[in-house]
C-alpha positions as CSV (number, residue, x, y, z in Angstrom):
1,X,-2.4,-7.4,-9.6
2,X,-0.5,-8.1,-6.4
3,X,-2.6,-9.8,-3.8
4,X,-1.7,-10.5,-0.1
5,X,-3.2,-13.6,1.3
6,X,-3.4,-14.2,5.1
7,X,-4.1,-17.4,7.0
8,X,-4.5,-16.1,10.6
9,X,-3.4,-18.1,13.6
10,X,-2.9,-17.4,17.3
11,X,0.6,-18.9,17.2
12,X,1.5,-18.9,13.5
13,X,0.0,-16.5,10.9
14,X,0.8,-17.5,7.3
15,X,1.2,-15.0,4.5
16,X,1.5,-15.3,0.8
17,X,1.9,-12.7,-1.9
18,X,1.0,-13.5,-5.5
19,X,0.8,-11.4,-8.7
20,X,-2.2,-12.6,-10.7
21,X,-4.3,-11.6,-13.7
22,X,-7.0,-14.0,-12.6
23,X,-5.9,-17.1,-14.6
24,X,-2.1,-16.9,-14.3
25,X,-0.6,-16.7,-10.9
26,X,3.0,-15.8,-10.1
27,X,4.6,-16.4,-6.8
28,X,6.2,-13.4,-5.1
29,X,6.8,-14.3,-1.4
30,X,5.4,-16.3,1.5
31,X,6.2,-17.2,5.0
32,X,5.0,-17.4,8.6
33,X,4.7,-14.8,11.4
34,X,5.5,-16.7,14.6
35,X,4.3,-15.2,17.9
36,X,5.5,-16.3,21.3
37,X,3.0,-17.0,24.0
38,X,3.7,-13.9,26.0
39,X,1.8,-11.2,27.8
40,X,-1.6,-10.2,26.2
41,X,-1.4,-7.8,23.4
42,X,2.3,-8.3,22.3
43,X,1.6,-11.2,20.0
44,X,-1.2,-9.2,18.4
45,X,1.1,-6.2,17.9
46,X,3.7,-8.5,16.2
47,X,1.1,-9.7,13.7
48,X,0.0,-6.2,13.0
49,X,3.5,-4.8,12.6
50,X,4.8,-7.6,10.4
51,X,1.8,-7.5,8.1
52,X,2.2,-3.7,7.9
53,X,5.8,-4.3,6.8
54,X,4.7,-6.8,4.2
55,X,2.3,-4.3,2.8
56,X,5.1,-1.7,2.6
57,X,7.5,-4.1,1.0
58,X,5.2,-5.7,-1.6
59,X,2.6,-3.0,-2.2
60,X,-0.4,-5.3,-2.7
61,X,-3.4,-3.8,-4.4
62,X,-5.9,-6.1,-2.5
63,X,-5.8,-8.5,0.4
64,X,-7.7,-11.6,1.3
65,X,-8.0,-13.4,4.7
66,X,-9.5,-16.7,5.8
67,X,-12.6,-16.4,7.9
68,X,-12.6,-17.7,11.5
69,X,-13.2,-21.4,11.8
70,X,-15.2,-22.0,15.1
71,X,-13.4,-24.7,17.1
72,X,-15.0,-26.8,19.8
73,X,-12.8,-24.9,22.3
74,X,-14.2,-21.3,22.6
75,X,-10.8,-20.0,23.9
76,X,-9.1,-21.1,20.8
77,X,-11.7,-19.4,18.6
78,X,-11.3,-16.2,20.6
79,X,-7.5,-16.2,20.2
80,X,-7.8,-16.9,16.5
81,X,-10.3,-14.0,16.1
82,X,-7.9,-11.7,17.9
83,X,-5.1,-12.7,15.5
84,X,-7.4,-12.2,12.6
85,X,-8.4,-8.8,13.9
86,X,-4.8,-7.6,14.2
87,X,-4.2,-8.7,10.6
88,X,-7.4,-6.9,9.4
89,X,-6.4,-3.6,11.2
90,X,-3.0,-3.8,9.4
91,X,-4.7,-4.3,6.0
92,X,-7.3,-1.7,6.4
93,X,-5.0,1.0,7.8
94,X,-3.5,1.1,4.3
95,X,-7.0,1.2,2.7
96,X,-6.5,-2.1,0.9
97,X,-9.6,-3.7,-0.4
98,X,-10.2,-6.8,1.8
99,X,-12.0,-10.0,0.9
100,X,-12.9,-12.9,3.3
101,X,-13.2,-16.5,2.4
102,X,-14.1,-19.6,4.4
103,X,-11.7,-22.4,4.6
104,X,-14.1,-24.6,2.6
105,X,-14.4,-22.0,-0.2
106,X,-10.6,-21.7,-0.4
107,X,-10.1,-25.4,-0.6
108,X,-12.8,-25.8,-3.3
109,X,-11.4,-23.0,-5.4
110,X,-7.8,-24.2,-5.2
111,X,-8.1,-28.0,-4.9
112,X,-11.5,-28.5,-6.4
113,X,-13.0,-30.0,-3.3
114,X,-14.2,-28.1,-0.2
115,X,-13.1,-30.8,2.2
116,X,-9.6,-31.2,0.7
117,X,-6.8,-32.3,3.0
118,X,-4.0,-29.9,3.8
119,X,-1.6,-32.0,1.7
120,X,-3.9,-31.6,-1.3
121,X,-4.0,-27.8,-0.9
122,X,-0.2,-27.7,-0.6
123,X,0.2,-29.8,-3.7
124,X,-2.1,-27.6,-5.8
125,X,-0.6,-24.3,-4.5
126,X,2.9,-25.6,-5.5
127,X,1.6,-26.7,-8.9
128,X,-0.3,-23.5,-9.6
129,X,2.6,-21.3,-8.6
130,X,5.4,-23.5,-9.9
131,X,7.1,-23.7,-6.6
132,X,9.7,-26.5,-6.3
133,X,10.5,-26.2,-2.6
134,X,8.3,-27.4,0.3
135,X,5.9,-25.0,1.9
136,X,4.8,-24.9,5.5
137,X,1.1,-25.6,5.9
138,X,0.3,-22.0,7.1
139,X,2.2,-20.4,4.2
140,X,0.6,-22.7,1.7
141,X,-2.9,-21.9,3.1
142,X,-2.1,-18.2,2.8
143,X,-1.1,-18.6,-0.8
144,X,-4.3,-20.6,-1.4
145,X,-6.3,-17.6,0.1
146,X,-4.6,-15.2,-2.4
147,X,-5.2,-17.6,-5.3
148,X,-8.8,-18.0,-4.3
149,X,-9.2,-14.2,-4.2
150,X,-7.6,-13.9,-7.7
151,X,-10.0,-16.5,-9.1
152,X,-13.0,-14.9,-7.5
153,X,-12.0,-11.5,-8.9
154,X,-11.7,-13.1,-12.4
155,X,-15.1,-14.8,-12.1
156,X,-16.7,-11.5,-11.0
157,X,-15.1,-9.7,-14.0
158,X,-16.6,-12.3,-16.3
159,X,-20.1,-11.8,-14.8
160,X,-19.9,-8.1,-15.3
161,X,-18.9,-8.4,-18.9
162,X,-22.1,-10.3,-19.8
């Protein structure tokens, strides 16, 4: 099953695409959508348009996105929520099933510890997907979201079989 993972950000939105059967994960693609600080609305449209293109290109069956982390700065939280909303609209317009995970849940699933450092998450993502090259933090986080979703789907399937 092809899964699209999204790590939303107001300036950089990471994406990762994996093919997974729940226990074995295969890397397909990853990268970052960079948006300039321009007039309101244009950065959001860029996120929406590029995620729509990714969905057309890779045909994921499901998508997963990281939940908003509430910062001390309310303005940052609002901008992050807007970027997340643009991504969700792109995902739902194609009727993809969407799952949401907290940062802590993603880290715990991928690195085994909910307060894992970014470097630990990057290391585990590279290990699990057998990636030899370096990953940017946002793309590693997006791949971690996709892996987290694959694992959770697998666990849910196990529960329903008992």
